[in-house]
DRENDO-1510 file (C-alpha; in Angstrom, 1 decimal, always signed):
<recs>
REC; n; res; u; v; w
REC; 1; MET; -15.9; -1.1; -63.5 .
REC; 2; THR; -15.5; -2.5; -60.0 .
REC; 3; ALA; -15.9; +0.1; -57.3 .
REC; 4; ALA; -12.9; +0.6; -55.1 .
REC; 5; ALA; -13.2; -0.9; -51.7 .
REC; 6; PRO; -13.6; +1.7; -49.0 .
REC; 7; THR; -10.6; +2.5; -47.0 .
REC; 8; PRO; -11.0; +1.0; -43.6 .
REC; 9; VAL; -11.1; +3.7; -40.8 .
REC; 10; PRO; -9.0; +2.6; -37.9 .
REC; 11; GLU; -11.0; +2.4; -34.6 .
REC; 12; ARG; -10.2; +5.1; -32.1 .
REC; 13; PRO; -9.1; +3.6; -28.8 .
REC; 14; ALA; -11.7; +4.0; -26.1 .
REC; 15; SER; -11.2; +6.8; -23.7 .
REC; 16; PRO; -9.8; +5.9; -20.2 .
REC; 17; LEU; -13.1; +6.7; -18.6 .
REC; 18; LYS; -15.1; +4.6; -21.0 .
REC; 19; GLU; -12.5; +1.8; -20.7 .
REC; 20; LEU; -13.0; +1.7; -16.9 .
REC; 21; ALA; -16.7; +2.1; -17.2 .
REC; 22; GLY; -16.8; -0.9; -19.4 .
REC; 23; ALA; -15.4; -3.1; -16.6 .
REC; 24; PRO; -18.0; -2.8; -13.8 .
REC; 25; ALA; -16.7; -5.9; -12.1 .
REC; 26; LEU; -13.3; -4.3; -11.9 .
REC; 27; LEU; -14.7; -1.0; -10.5 .
REC; 28; SER; -16.7; -3.0; -7.9 .
REC; 29; LEU; -13.6; -4.8; -6.8 .
REC; 30; LEU; -11.6; -1.6; -6.5 .
REC; 31; GLY; -14.4; +0.1; -4.5 .
REC; 32; TRP; -14.7; -2.7; -2.0 .
REC; 33; SER; -10.9; -2.8; -1.7 .
REC; 34; LEU; -11.1; +0.8; -0.4 .
REC; 35; VAL; -13.7; -0.2; +2.2 .
REC; 36; GLY; -11.7; -3.4; +3.0 .
REC; 37; ARG; -8.5; -1.4; +3.7 .
REC; 38; LEU; -10.0; +1.7; +5.4 .
REC; 39; HIS; -9.8; +0.0; +8.8 .
REC; 40; LEU; -6.1; -0.5; +8.7 .
REC; 41; SER; -5.0; +3.1; +9.4 .
REC; 42; ALA; -8.1; +3.9; +11.4 .
REC; 43; THR; -7.5; +1.0; +13.8 .
REC; 44; LEU; -4.0; +2.1; +14.6 .
REC; 45; VAL; -5.2; +5.6; +15.7 .
REC; 46; ALA; -8.0; +4.3; +17.9 .
REC; 47; LEU; -5.9; +1.6; +19.5 .
REC; 48; LEU; -3.1; +4.1; +20.1 .
REC; 49; VAL; -5.5; +6.3; +22.1 .
REC; 50; VAL; -6.8; +3.3; +24.0 .
REC; 51; ALA; -3.3; +2.2; +25.0 .
REC; 52; ALA; -2.2; +5.7; +25.8 .
REC; 53; ASP; -5.2; +6.2; +28.1 .
REC; 54; ASN; -4.4; +2.9; +29.8 .
REC; 55; THR; -0.7; +3.4; +30.3 .
REC; 56; GLY; -0.2; +7.2; +30.2 .
REC; 57; SER; +2.7; +6.6; +27.8 .
REC; 58; TYR; +2.8; +7.0; +24.0 .
REC; 59; ALA; +5.9; +5.0; +23.9 .
REC; 60; THR; +4.2; +2.0; +25.4 .
REC; 61; ALA; +1.1; +2.7; +23.3 .
REC; 62; GLY; +3.4; +2.4; +20.3 .
REC; 63; LEU; +4.5; -1.1; +21.4 .
REC; 64; VAL; +0.8; -2.1; +21.5 .
REC; 65; THR; +0.0; -0.8; +18.0 .
REC; 66; GLY; +3.3; -2.3; +16.8 .
REC; 67; ALA; +2.2; -5.7; +18.1 .
REC; 68; LEU; -0.9; -5.5; +15.9 .
REC; 69; VAL; +1.1; -4.5; +12.8 .
REC; 70; LEU; +3.6; -7.3; +13.5 .
REC; 71; GLY; +0.8; -9.8; +13.6 .
REC; 72; GLN; -0.6; -8.4; +10.3 .
REC; 73; GLY; +2.8; -8.5; +8.6 .
REC; 74; ILE; +4.3; -11.9; +9.4 .
REC; 75; THR; +1.3; -13.8; +8.1 .
REC; 76; GLY; +1.1; -11.8; +4.9 .
REC; 77; PRO; +3.0; -14.4; +2.7 .
REC; 78; ILE; +1.0; -17.3; +4.2 .
REC; 79; ARG; -2.3; -15.6; +3.5 .
REC; 80; GLY; -1.1; -14.7; +0.0 .
REC; 81; ARG; +0.0; -18.3; -0.7 .
REC; 82; THR; -3.4; -19.6; +0.4 .
REC; 83; VAL; -5.2; -17.2; -2.0 .
REC; 84; ASP; -3.0; -18.5; -4.8 .
REC; 85; ARG; -4.3; -22.0; -4.1 .
REC; 86; ARG; -7.8; -21.7; -2.7 .
REC; 87; PRO; -11.0; -19.7; -3.5 .
REC; 88; ALA; -10.4; -16.1; -2.3 .
REC; 89; ALA; -13.9; -15.4; -1.1 .
REC; 90; ARG; -14.0; -18.1; +1.5 .
REC; 91; ILE; -10.6; -16.9; +2.9 .
REC; 92; LEU; -11.9; -13.4; +3.0 .
REC; 93; VAL; -15.1; -14.3; +4.8 .
REC; 94; TRP; -13.5; -16.3; +7.6 .
REC; 95; THR; -10.6; -13.9; +8.2 .
REC; 96; SER; -12.9; -10.9; +8.1 .
REC; 97; LEU; -15.2; -12.4; +10.7 .
REC; 98; LEU; -12.4; -13.5; +12.9 .
REC; 99; TYR; -10.5; -10.2; +12.7 .
REC; 100; GLY; -13.7; -8.1; +13.2 .
REC; 101; ALA; -14.6; -10.2; +16.3 .
REC; 102; GLY; -11.0; -9.9; +17.5 .
REC; 103; LEU; -11.0; -6.2; +17.3 .
REC; 104; VAL; -14.3; -6.1; +19.3 .
REC; 105; GLY; -12.6; -8.3; +21.9 .
REC; 106; LEU; -9.5; -6.1; +21.9 .
REC; 107; ALA; -11.7; -3.1; +22.7 .
REC; 108; ALA; -13.1; -5.0; +25.7 .
REC; 109; VAL; -9.7; -5.8; +27.3 .
REC; 110; PRO; -9.9; -4.2; +30.8 .
REC; 111; GLU; -7.4; -1.5; +31.8 .
REC; 112; ALA; -6.4; -3.7; +34.8 .
REC; 113; ALA; -5.1; -6.4; +32.5 .
REC; 114; GLY; -2.0; -4.3; +31.7 .
REC; 115; TRP; -0.4; -3.2; +28.5 .
REC; 116; GLN; +1.4; -6.6; +28.0 .
REC; 117; THR; -2.0; -8.4; +27.8 .
REC; 118; LEU; -3.3; -5.7; +25.4 .
REC; 119; ALA; -0.2; -6.1; +23.2 .
REC; 120; GLY; -0.5; -9.9; +23.2 .
REC; 121; VAL; -4.2; -9.8; +22.2 .
REC; 122; ALA; -3.4; -7.2; +19.5 .
REC; 123; PHE; -0.7; -9.5; +18.1 .
REC; 124; VAL; -3.0; -12.5; +17.9 .
REC; 125; VAL; -5.8; -10.4; +16.4 .
REC; 126; GLY; -3.3; -9.1; +13.8 .
REC; 127; LEU; -2.6; -12.7; +12.7 .
REC; 128; ALA; -6.2; -13.0; +11.4 .
REC; 129; CYS; -6.1; -9.8; +9.3 .
REC; 130; PRO; -8.0; -10.4; +6.1 .
REC; 131; PRO; -5.9; -10.4; +2.9 .
REC; 132; SER; -7.8; -7.6; +1.3 .
REC; 133; THR; -4.7; -6.0; -0.3 .
REC; 134; GLN; -3.4; -9.3; -1.7 .
REC; 135; VAL; -6.7; -10.4; -3.0 .
REC; 136; SER; -7.6; -7.0; -4.7 .
REC; 137; ARG; -4.2; -6.7; -6.4 .
REC; 138; CYS; -3.9; -10.3; -7.7 .
REC; 139; LYS; -7.6; -10.3; -8.8 .
REC; 140; VAL; -7.0; -7.1; -10.8 .
REC; 141; ALA; -4.4; -9.0; -12.7 .
REC; 142; GLN; -7.0; -11.8; -13.4 .
REC; 143; LEU; -9.6; -9.4; -14.5 .
REC; 144; ALA; -7.6; -7.0; -16.6 .
REC; 145; ALA; -4.5; -6.8; -18.9 .
REC; 146; GLY; -2.4; -4.2; -20.6 .
REC; 147; THR; -3.4; -0.5; -20.2 .
REC; 148; LEU; -6.6; -1.4; -18.3 .
REC; 149; ARG; -4.6; -3.2; -15.7 .
REC; 150; GLN; -2.2; -0.2; -15.5 .
REC; 151; ARG; -5.2; +2.1; -14.9 .
REC; 152; ALA; -6.6; -0.2; -12.3 .
REC; 153; TYR; -3.3; -0.2; -10.4 .
REC; 154; ASN; -3.2; +3.6; -10.7 .
REC; 155; LEU; -6.6; +3.7; -9.1 .
REC; 156; GLN; -5.5; +1.4; -6.4 .
REC; 157; ALA; -2.5; +3.5; -5.6 .
REC; 158; THR; -4.8; +6.5; -5.4 .
REC; 159; VAL; -7.2; +4.5; -3.1 .
REC; 160; ASN; -4.2; +3.9; -0.8 .
REC; 161; GLU; -3.6; +7.6; -0.5 .
REC; 162; LEU; -7.3; +8.1; +0.2 .
REC; 163; VAL; -7.1; +5.5; +3.0 .
REC; 164; LEU; -4.0; +7.2; +4.5 .
REC; 165; VAL; -5.8; +10.6; +4.5 .
REC; 166; THR; -9.3; +9.6; +5.5 .
REC; 167; GLY; -8.6; +6.7; +7.9 .
REC; 168; PRO; -7.0; +8.6; +10.7 .
REC; 169; GLY; -9.4; +11.5; +10.3 .
REC; 170; ALA; -12.4; +9.2; +10.4 .
REC; 171; ALA; -11.0; +7.5; +13.5 .
REC; 172; SER; -10.4; +10.8; +15.3 .
REC; 173; LEU; -14.0; +11.8; +14.5 .
REC; 174; CYS; -15.3; +8.5; +15.8 .
REC; 175; ILE; -13.2; +8.8; +19.0 .
REC; 176; ALA; -14.7; +12.3; +19.6 .
REC; 177; LEU; -18.3; +10.9; +19.1 .
REC; 178; VAL; -18.2; +7.5; +20.9 .
REC; 179; GLY; -14.8; +7.2; +22.6 .
REC; 180; ALA; -11.6; +5.3; +21.8 .
REC; 181; ARG; -12.7; +1.8; +22.9 .
REC; 182; ALA; -15.9; +1.9; +20.9 .
REC; 183; SER; -13.9; +3.2; +17.9 .
REC; 184; VAL; -11.8; +0.1; +18.0 .
REC; 185; ALA; -15.0; -2.0; +17.9 .
REC; 186; VAL; -16.3; +0.2; +15.0 .
REC; 187; CYS; -13.1; -0.6; +13.1 .
REC; 188; GLY; -13.7; -4.3; +13.6 .
REC; 189; ALA; -17.2; -3.9; +12.1 .
REC; 190; LEU; -15.7; -2.0; +9.2 .
REC; 191; ALA; -13.1; -4.6; +8.6 .
REC; 192; ALA; -15.8; -7.3; +8.6 .
REC; 193; LEU; -18.0; -5.3; +6.2 .
REC; 194; GLY; -15.1; -4.6; +3.8 .
REC; 195; GLY; -13.9; -8.1; +3.7 .
REC; 196; LEU; -17.4; -9.6; +3.1 .
REC; 197; GLY; -18.1; -7.0; +0.4 .
REC; 198; LEU; -14.8; -7.7; -1.3 .
REC; 199; ALA; -15.6; -11.5; -1.1 .
REC; 200; ARG; -18.9; -10.8; -2.8 .
REC; 201; ALA; -17.3; -8.6; -5.5 .
REC; 202; VAL; -14.7; -11.3; -6.3 .
REC; 203; ARG; -17.5; -13.9; -6.6 .
REC; 204; ARG; -19.6; -11.7; -8.9 .
REC; 205; ALA; -16.6; -10.9; -11.1 .
REC; 206; GLY; -16.0; -14.6; -11.6 .
REC; 207; VAL; -12.4; -14.6; -10.3 .
REC; 208; ASP; -13.0; -16.4; -7.0 .
REC; 209; ALA; -10.9; -19.4; -7.9 .
REC; 210; PRO; -7.2; -19.1; -8.6 .
REC; 211; PRO; -6.3; -18.8; -12.3 .
REC; 212; VAL; -5.8; -22.0; -14.1 .
REC; 213; ARG; -2.1; -22.8; -14.1 .
REC; 214; ILE; -0.4; -24.4; -17.1 .
REC; 215; PRO; +2.5; -26.5; -16.0 .
REC; 216; VAL; +5.8; -25.4; -17.5 .
REC; 217; THR; +8.5; -28.0; -17.9 .
REC; 218; ALA; +12.0; -28.0; -19.2 .
REC; 219; PRO; +13.1; -30.2; -22.1 .
REC; 220; ASP; +14.2; -32.9; -19.6 .
REC; 221; GLY; +10.7; -33.0; -18.0 .
REC; 222; GLU; +11.8; -31.2; -14.8 .
REC; 223; THR; +10.2; -28.0; -13.5 .
REC; 224; PRO; +12.5; -25.1; -14.4 .
REC; 225; PRO; +14.2; -23.3; -11.6 .
REC; 226; GLY; +12.2; -20.3; -10.4 .
REC; 227; ARG; +8.9; -21.9; -11.3 .
REC; 228; SER; +8.6; -23.9; -8.1 .
REC; 229; SER; +9.2; -21.1; -5.7 .
REC; 230; LEU; +8.6; -17.4; -5.8 .
REC; 231; LEU; +11.9; -16.8; -3.9 .
REC; 232; ARG; +13.8; -18.5; -6.6 .
REC; 233; ASN; +12.5; -16.1; -9.2 .
REC; 234; PRO; +15.1; -13.3; -9.4 .
REC; 235; ALA; +13.0; -10.8; -11.4 .
REC; 236; ALA; +10.1; -11.1; -8.9 .
REC; 237; VAL; +12.4; -10.9; -5.9 .
REC; 238; ARG; +14.0; -7.7; -7.3 .
REC; 239; ALA; +10.6; -6.1; -8.0 .
REC; 240; ILE; +9.4; -7.0; -4.5 .
REC; 241; ALA; +12.6; -5.5; -3.0 .
REC; 242; ALA; +12.1; -2.3; -5.1 .
REC; 243; VAL; +8.6; -1.9; -3.7 .
REC; 244; THR; +9.9; -2.5; -0.2 .
REC; 245; VAL; +12.7; +0.0; -0.2 .
REC; 246; LEU; +10.5; +2.6; -2.0 .
REC; 247; ILE; +7.7; +2.3; +0.7 .
REC; 248; ALA; +10.3; +2.4; +3.4 .
REC; 249; GLY; +11.6; +5.6; +1.9 .
REC; 250; PHE; +8.1; +7.1; +2.0 .
REC; 251; SER; +7.8; +6.0; +5.6 .
REC; 252; VAL; +11.0; +8.0; +6.4 .
REC; 253; VAL; +9.6; +11.1; +4.7 .
REC; 254; ASP; +6.5; +10.9; +6.9 .
REC; 255; PHE; +8.7; +10.5; +10.0 .
REC; 256; VAL; +10.9; +13.4; +9.0 .
REC; 257; LEU; +7.9; +15.7; +8.4 .
REC; 258; ILE; +6.4; +14.9; +11.8 .
REC; 259; SER; +9.7; +15.2; +13.6 .
REC; 260; TRP; +10.7; +18.4; +11.9 .
REC; 261; SER; +7.3; +20.0; +12.7 .
REC; 262; HIS; +7.6; +18.9; +16.3 .
REC; 263; SER; +11.1; +20.4; +16.6 .
REC; 264; ARG; +9.7; +23.7; +15.4 .
REC; 265; GLY; +7.1; +23.7; +18.1 .
REC; 266; ALA; +4.2; +23.2; +15.7 .
REC; 267; PRO; +3.3; +19.4; +15.9 .
REC; 268; GLU; +0.0; +20.1; +14.0 .
REC; 269; LEU; +2.1; +21.2; +11.0 .
REC; 270; GLY; +3.2; +17.6; +10.5 .
REC; 271; GLY; -0.3; +16.5; +9.9 .
REC; 272; LEU; -0.9; +19.3; +7.4 .
REC; 273; LEU; +2.3; +18.5; +5.5 .
REC; 274; THR; +1.6; +14.8; +5.3 .
REC; 275; GLY; -1.9; +15.7; +4.1 .
REC; 276; VAL; -0.5; +17.9; +1.3 .
REC; 277; TRP; +1.7; +15.0; +0.2 .
REC; 278; ALA; -1.1; +12.5; +0.2 .
REC; 279; ILE; -3.6; +14.9; -1.6 .
REC; 280; ALA; -0.9; +15.6; -4.2 .
REC; 281; SER; -0.3; +11.9; -4.6 .
REC; 282; ALA; -4.0; +11.2; -5.0 .
REC; 283; ALA; -4.4; +14.0; -7.6 .
REC; 284; GLY; -1.4; +12.5; -9.5 .
REC; 285; GLY; -3.0; +9.0; -9.4 .
REC; 286; LEU; -6.3; +10.3; -10.8 .
REC; 287; ALA; -4.5; +12.2; -13.5 .
REC; 288; ALA; -2.5; +9.2; -14.5 .
REC; 289; THR; -5.5; +7.0; -14.5 .
REC; 290; PHE; -7.5; +9.1; -16.9 .
REC; 291; TRP; -4.7; +10.7; -19.1 .
REC; 292; LEU; -1.6; +8.6; -19.2 .
REC; 293; THR; -1.6; +6.3; -22.3 .
REC; 294; GLY; +0.8; +3.8; -23.8 .
REC; 295; ALA; +3.4; +1.6; -22.1 .
REC; 296; ALA; +5.0; +2.8; -18.9 .
REC; 297; VAL; +8.8; +2.9; -18.8 .
REC; 298; LEU; +9.3; +1.9; -15.1 .
REC; 299; TRP; +12.7; +3.2; -14.5 .
REC; 300; ARG; +11.7; +6.6; -15.8 .
REC; 301; ARG; +8.8; +6.8; -13.4 .
REC; 302; LEU; +11.1; +5.8; -10.5 .
REC; 303; VAL; +13.6; +8.5; -11.5 .
REC; 304; LEU; +10.8; +11.0; -11.3 .
REC; 305; VAL; +9.9; +9.8; -7.8 .
REC; 306; THR; +13.6; +10.1; -6.9 .
REC; 307; VAL; +13.7; +13.7; -8.2 .
REC; 308; GLY; +10.5; +14.5; -6.2 .
REC; 309; VAL; +12.0; +13.2; -3.0 .
REC; 310; ALA; +15.3; +15.0; -3.8 .
REC; 311; LEU; +13.3; +18.3; -3.8 .
REC; 312; LEU; +12.8; +17.9; -0.1 .
REC; 313; LEU; +16.5; +18.3; +0.7 .
REC; 314; PRO; +16.8; +22.0; -0.3 .
REC; 315; ALA; +13.2; +22.6; +0.9 .
REC; 316; LEU; +14.2; +21.5; +4.4 .
REC; 317; SER; +17.6; +23.1; +4.5 .
REC; 318; GLU; +17.9; +26.7; +5.7 .
REC; 319; ARG; +21.4; +26.9; +4.2 .
REC; 320; LEU; +19.9; +26.2; +0.8 .
REC; 321; GLY; +17.2; +28.8; +1.2 .
REC; 322; GLY; +14.5; +26.5; +2.5 .
REC; 323; GLY; +13.6; +25.5; +6.0 .
REC; 324; THR; +10.0; +26.9; +5.9 .
REC; 325; ALA; +6.7; +25.3; +5.9 .
REC; 326; TRP; +6.0; +26.8; +2.5 .
REC; 327; THR; +9.1; +25.4; +0.8 .
REC; 328; VAL; +8.5; +22.0; +2.2 .
REC; 329; ALA; +4.8; +22.0; +1.2 .
REC; 330; ALA; +5.7; +23.1; -2.3 .
REC; 331; ALA; +8.3; +20.2; -2.6 .
REC; 332; LEU; +5.7; +17.7; -1.4 .
REC; 333; ALA; +3.0; +19.0; -3.7 .
REC; 334; LEU; +5.3; +18.6; -6.7 .
REC; 335; GLY; +6.9; +15.3; -5.7 .
REC; 336; GLY; +3.7; +13.6; -4.5 .
REC; 337; THR; +2.1; +13.7; -8.0 .
REC; 338; VAL; +4.5; +11.2; -9.5 .
REC; 339; ILE; +4.2; +8.5; -6.8 .
REC; 340; PRO; +1.0; +6.6; -7.9 .
REC; 341; PRO; +2.1; +6.1; -11.5 .
REC; 342; ALA; +5.4; +4.6; -10.3 .
REC; 343; LEU; +3.7; +2.3; -7.8 .
REC; 344; ALA; +1.2; +1.2; -10.4 .
REC; 345; ALA; +3.9; +0.2; -12.8 .
REC; 346; LEU; +5.8; -1.5; -10.0 .
REC; 347; TYR; +2.7; -3.5; -8.9 .
REC; 348; ASP; +2.2; -4.4; -12.6 .
REC; 349; SER; +5.7; -5.7; -12.9 .
REC; 350; VAL; +5.3; -7.8; -9.6 .
REC; 351; ALA; +2.1; -9.3; -11.0 .
REC; 352; ASP; +3.9; -10.2; -14.3 .
REC; 353; PHE; +7.1; -11.6; -12.8 .
REC; 354; ALA; +5.3; -13.6; -10.1 .
REC; 355; GLY; +2.9; -15.2; -12.5 .
REC; 356; ASP; -0.4; -16.8; -11.8 .
REC; 357; ALA; +1.1; -19.4; -9.5 .
REC; 358; HIS; +2.6; -16.9; -7.0 .
REC; 359; ARG; +0.9; -13.6; -7.5 .
REC; 360; ALA; -1.0; -13.3; -4.2 .
REC; 361; GLU; +2.0; -14.7; -2.4 .
REC; 362; ALA; +4.2; -11.9; -3.9 .
REC; 363; PHE; +1.8; -9.2; -2.7 .
REC; 364; GLY; +1.8; -11.0; +0.7 .
REC; 365; TRP; +5.6; -10.7; +0.9 .
REC; 366; ILE; +5.3; -7.0; +0.0 .
REC; 367; ALA; +2.9; -6.5; +3.0 .
REC; 368; ALA; +5.4; -8.3; +5.3 .
REC; 369; THR; +8.6; -6.7; +4.0 .
REC; 370; THR; +7.3; -3.2; +3.8 .
REC; 371; THR; +6.2; -3.5; +7.4 .
REC; 372; ALA; +9.6; -4.7; +8.5 .
REC; 373; ALA; +11.6; -2.2; +6.4 .
REC; 374; SER; +9.6; +0.7; +7.7 .
REC; 375; ALA; +10.1; -0.5; +11.3 .
REC; 376; VAL; +13.8; -0.5; +10.8 .
REC; 377; ALA; +14.1; +2.6; +8.7 .
REC; 378; ASN; +12.3; +5.0; +11.1 .
REC; 379; PRO; +14.7; +4.4; +14.1 .
REC; 380; VAL; +17.7; +4.8; +11.7 .
REC; 381; ALA; +16.2; +8.0; +10.4 .
REC; 382; GLY; +15.6; +9.2; +13.9 .
REC; 383; ALA; +19.2; +8.6; +14.9 .
REC; 384; VAL; +20.4; +10.5; +11.8 .
REC; 385; LEU; +17.9; +13.3; +12.5 .
REC; 386; ASP; +19.1; +13.7; +16.1 .
REC; 387; ARG; +22.8; +13.9; +15.0 .
REC; 388; TRP; +22.7; +15.8; +11.6 .
REC; 389; GLY; +19.2; +17.2; +11.2 .
REC; 390; ALA; +16.1; +16.7; +9.0 .
REC; 391; THR; +17.9; +17.2; +5.7 .
REC; 392; ALA; +20.3; +14.4; +6.4 .
REC; 393; ALA; +17.4; +12.1; +7.4 .
REC; 394; ALA; +15.5; +13.0; +4.2 .
REC; 395; ALA; +18.7; +11.8; +2.4 .
REC; 396; ILE; +17.9; +8.3; +3.6 .
REC; 397; ALA; +14.6; +8.4; +1.8 .
REC; 398; LEU; +16.4; +9.7; -1.3 .
REC; 399; THR; +18.9; +6.8; -1.0 .
REC; 400; ALA; +15.9; +4.3; -0.8 .
REC; 401; CYS; +14.4; +5.7; -4.1 .
REC; 402; CYS; +17.8; +5.4; -5.8 .
REC; 403; ALA; +18.0; +1.8; -4.6 .
REC; 404; ALA; +14.6; +1.0; -6.0 .
REC; 405; THR; +15.6; +2.4; -9.4 .
REC; 406; ALA; +18.8; +0.4; -9.4 .
REC; 407; LEU; +16.9; -2.8; -8.4 .
REC; 408; ILE; +14.5; -2.4; -11.4 .
REC; 409; GLY; +17.4; -1.8; -13.8 .
REC; 410; GLY; +17.9; -5.5; -14.6 .
REC; 411; THR; +14.3; -6.7; -14.7 .
REC; 412; GLY; +13.3; -5.5; -18.1 .
REC; 413; ASN; +11.2; -2.5; -17.3 .
REC; 414; ARG; +8.8; -1.4; -20.0 .
REC; 415; ARG; +5.4; -2.1; -18.5 .
</recs>
């Protein structure tokens, strides 16, 4: 008698922690992307103090920091397109060294030169900003696929929250220790260190070169529409637009929190509230990284973000029983937890829709469009806030979340 074959036991999927631990190259890349982006928020704080000390006006200081951000933003697509076509490490090395040296030079601009010179130098320095964000996001897509890539993007979204929280605080501490000008130079050194470290991580992971592209041709031998240009790819454009309006909505929330706190005579409250929001978001990102499994339904995640922002309206409104710091903090703590999973799924969709040929360029466009959209959204929110109050201004952020959900509706959204 032949013995029955043993019933095969299905393999249990690896735990999220083991899955991430089994990809050390990916973790190294994510770690250096944190260092490579920490200078972004810290530099703005240090430069703002330098410009305010020089001019005695925070409005003028805002123009100087805006010039730096403008320079960073307008070259985003160009840097991304270069990463799609050239080895990433070489680009990171050169831009990091140029940008780091530029910030050191910016710190040395004498007060007598005037704010116009300071703004002009800041703009030129911004043009050389290393493409750490574009490189880290597109190389994640080269290194990982499926649920591992989702977890990596969740971690990146969490890293972004950590940058937002720790960057300004670290800059403030540095200013207290060595002064504002020296702090700008320290940010330059940090930018160079982060860019060089990320370049080394990319090389060690074996993803320095762009992915090999397989030409796709139509039956008549021509390149199909949408393959030759990212901007002719409707699904990718809608995904980029969704990220853009979502980030602009978050920028409006930050603006509303700071303005609302200032109007109550407690400007320090704005920092506490944005900190609550960022910490809740970081906690949600870590939870999603380690516990969420299976495919993400993108529109559902965006709906949750929309609901989270909607909680702010009654929380800010005294007529609806809110209007206190506690109600606003509670709304932010609840709503913040769902942001990283939604952003992770959005970035995953951008990576898929853009494809190997245009992935870094797509993230470069996101860097540029989110900068421009936030710059436009904040003055509009300010005008609404002056006329109708904080609750009405928060409704602009809610509208942006609804628009992001609508944009994703036609892209095929199970990630």
